[in-house]
N, C-alpha and C positions, 0 to 999 in steps of 0.2 A: 807760325815759325814752327812749331814742334811741328804740321805736317808735312811741310817741307824738307825736314830734317828725318820725317820718316821715312817721305820717299828716294833720299836718295840715301839712305838707307839702302832702302828696298832695289835701287838702281845698282849698288854696286853690289849689294849680293845675287843679285843676275848676270853682272858681268861678271865677278870672280865665277860664277856656280853654274849655267845657263842652265836651264829647265828644259829635259830632253823635246825634240824633236816641235821647239818654238822658240821666238824673239820678242824681248820688249824693249821699246828703248822709249823713254816719255820725250813729248811735243812741248807741253809746259809745265812742268810739274809742281806749279799753283793749283791749278786751273782741271788743266785738264789733257789726259794721254792718251796716245794713239797708240795702240796699239797693232801689230799681224802676229799672229802663228803659224807657223804653216804642218800640212796637212800632214799627218803619220804617215809612214810607208805601208802599205797593202790595205788602205782606205782609200776610199768613196775623195777623200779632199786630198790624198799625193799630187804637191807641186800645187796646191793653191797655198795663194797672200792671203789672207783673210784677214780686212782690219776693223778692229774694234774700238770703239772710244773708252774710256777709263774716266768716270768721273768720283771725284777724292771728296767725299763728304769734311769740312771741317772736324770734324770727331774723329777721325779715322785717324785708330785703325779700329778704334769701340765700334764703329757703324763700318756696315759693307761698301765699297766703293757699288757704283751705282753701271754697272758693263755694260756694249748692246756690240752689234755686229753691224757692222756698217758694209761692207762686204754680202752681198746677197747668200745667201749660203739653205740649204735644203736638209735640213736636221729637225727628228721628233719633235727635240723639244730646245728649238729656236725657233720663234716665230718670224712670218715673213717680216714682220719690222725689225728685227735682230734681237729682241727681248728673250731675253736666255732663264729656259726652266735649269736652277742648280738649287739646290738644298743649303750650298756653302755661301750664296748670296740673297740670299734670306735668314732664313730661321735657323737655321747651323754656324751661326757665322761665328768665329771666336778673333778676338784682337791678336791670339798668338797668328792666324793667318797673314801672307804677306803675295805682293806679289807673284813671284815666283811660285807659291804654290798656288794660287788662284790658277796664273797661267797649270802648274799638271793637272789641275780640275776640266778643266776646260780643252785641256788637249785630250782626256781622257774622257770626256762626255763623249766630243766629235770619234770617238776609237767603239765607246761602248755605247749610244741609247738607251736612256730608262723608257721602257715600252709603257710603265704606269703612267709616266706624266709630262702629256704630251702640250705643244704651244700650235707645234704647227700639223694639223688635225688629217691634211692627206696625206704629210710624208708617214704623218704616228701608223693611221692606217694599212699606208705598203709597205710599210714596216713591220706589221705587224701580219700580216698576210701572203708576201711574197718579198722575202730578203734581194731577194738579186733584182729583183725589177726597182725596188728604193733604192740601190748601190749603184743603176746604171743612170738612177737620177738623178741622184747626188751627187754622182762625176759629172754627169753632164751640166751641168749649175756650175760645179766646178771649172768646167772648160771653159763654159762661158762667161764666169763673174769674176772669178781668179786667181787665174796666168794672165799672167801679163797686161796686169792689170799695174797704175800707178797708183 
């Protein structure tokens, strides 16, 4: 019951003060939530809608949710299976973080990849060696997988 109250509180917070450049809405707050974030302007992800699965453990907010991209995305810090390399989802998690702050962090990660820690080696190598080609490839993936999807 505490988990549902916490998730309801997070959802109300998002409705009152939406995070910039993204939107989230619970599908089933008691077990699984489907979220999507819209790509920020002037990035390869502009115009894309990326669906995420967010599973909340029963001891949330003391343990981080398990977040995974369902929509394929070309990004150095996101594996081809949708797994996200983001410190606040692992070692830097804090019970003070909310769904809103998680979405802001994910949006920030999309805009500013971390070249020191990657899960998609092809995207990471291209990002390190040829940022324009990386942006071009990421934009192609966005068009193929995240635009006009349902």
